[in-house]
C-alpha positions as CSV (number, residue, x, y, z in Angstrom):
1,M,-2.0,-5.2,-12.2
2,G,-2.3,-6.6,-8.7
3,L,1.4,-7.8,-8.8
4,A,2.5,-4.3,-9.9
5,I,0.6,-2.7,-7.0
6,Y,1.9,-5.2,-4.5
7,S,5.5,-5.0,-5.7
8,S,5.6,-1.2,-5.6
9,G,4.1,-1.1,-2.1
10,G,6.2,-4.0,-0.8
11,L,9.6,-2.5,-1.7
12,R,8.8,1.0,-0.5
13,P,9.5,0.3,3.2
14,L,12.9,-1.1,2.3
15,D,13.9,2.0,0.4
16,R,12.6,4.4,3.0
17,T,14.5,2.7,5.8
18,G,17.9,3.3,4.3
19,L,17.0,6.7,2.9
20,G,15.4,7.8,6.2
21,G,18.6,7.1,8.1
22,Y,20.7,8.9,5.5
23,F,18.4,11.9,5.4
24,S,18.2,12.2,9.2
25,D,21.9,11.8,9.7
26,N,22.9,14.4,7.0
27,F,19.9,16.8,6.9
28,G,18.1,16.5,10.2
29,W,15.0,14.6,11.2
30,Q,12.7,17.0,9.5
31,S,13.9,15.9,6.1
32,I,12.4,12.4,6.4
33,F,9.1,13.9,5.5
34,L,10.4,14.4,2.0
35,L,10.4,10.7,1.5
36,S,6.7,10.7,0.8
37,L,7.2,13.1,-2.2
38,P,7.8,10.4,-4.8
39,G,4.4,8.8,-4.0
40,L,2.7,12.2,-4.3
41,V,4.3,12.8,-7.6
42,M,3.1,9.4,-8.9
43,I,-0.4,10.1,-7.8
44,A,-0.3,13.5,-9.4
45,M,0.9,12.0,-12.7
46,L,-1.9,9.4,-12.6
47,C,-4.5,12.2,-12.2
48,M,-3.2,14.4,-15.0
49,P,-5.2,14.6,-18.2
50,R,-3.9,12.4,-21.0
51,A,-3.7,13.0,-24.7
52,T,-5.4,9.7,-25.4
53,P,-8.5,8.6,-23.7
54,R,-8.2,6.0,-20.9
55,Q,-9.2,2.5,-21.9
56,L,-11.2,1.6,-18.8
57,H,-12.7,-1.5,-20.5
58,L,-9.3,-3.2,-20.1
59,L,-9.8,-3.3,-16.3
60,A,-12.1,-6.2,-16.9
61,Q,-9.1,-8.2,-18.0
62,G,-7.2,-7.4,-14.8
63,D,-5.9,-10.0,-12.3
64,W,-8.8,-9.5,-9.8
65,L,-8.2,-12.8,-8.1
66,G,-4.7,-11.6,-7.3
67,V,-6.0,-8.3,-6.0
68,S,-8.5,-10.0,-3.8
69,R,-5.8,-12.4,-2.4
70,W,-3.6,-9.4,-1.7
71,H,-6.5,-7.8,0.2
72,G,-7.1,-11.0,2.1
73,L,-3.5,-11.3,3.1
74,G,-3.5,-7.7,4.3
75,C,-6.6,-8.3,6.4
76,L,-5.1,-11.5,7.8
77,E,-1.9,-9.8,8.7
78,T,-3.8,-7.0,10.6
79,V,-5.9,-9.6,12.4
80,L,-2.8,-11.5,13.5
81,E,-1.0,-8.4,14.7
82,E,-3.9,-6.4,16.2
83,G,-5.7,-9.4,17.6
84,N,-3.2,-9.8,20.4
85,K,-3.4,-6.1,21.3
86,T,-7.2,-5.9,21.5
87,T,-9.8,-8.5,22.3
88,V,-10.4,-11.0,19.5
89,R,-14.1,-10.2,19.7
90,S,-13.5,-6.6,18.6
91,P,-15.8,-5.6,15.7
92,L,-12.8,-4.5,13.7
93,I,-11.0,-7.8,14.1
94,L,-14.2,-9.8,13.3
95,R,-14.8,-7.7,10.2
96,L,-11.2,-8.1,9.0
97,A,-11.2,-11.8,9.8
98,S,-14.3,-12.4,7.8
99,S,-13.0,-10.3,4.9
100,A,-9.7,-12.3,4.9
101,W,-11.5,-15.5,4.1
């Protein structure tokens, strides 16, 4: 589950870069806001009622170690990028650094 979330989010910026250039060249810069529509459609489909009940007990079998590592890498990336812009003693940076480990 963690790998599926990570791979769908990791490939999205690559798709949007090419599509954003194409849309802005051919349809104007306002059309790049349409690129967020597939994500909204996916969220709407996840929230729709289903014919069969959701099996939430299967979440216990998820790859929670992978999800926590993904969270830690995201926090570490933010600390490394924003730590140079702000002071390292910033409360946000300290919280993210402690969450990354």
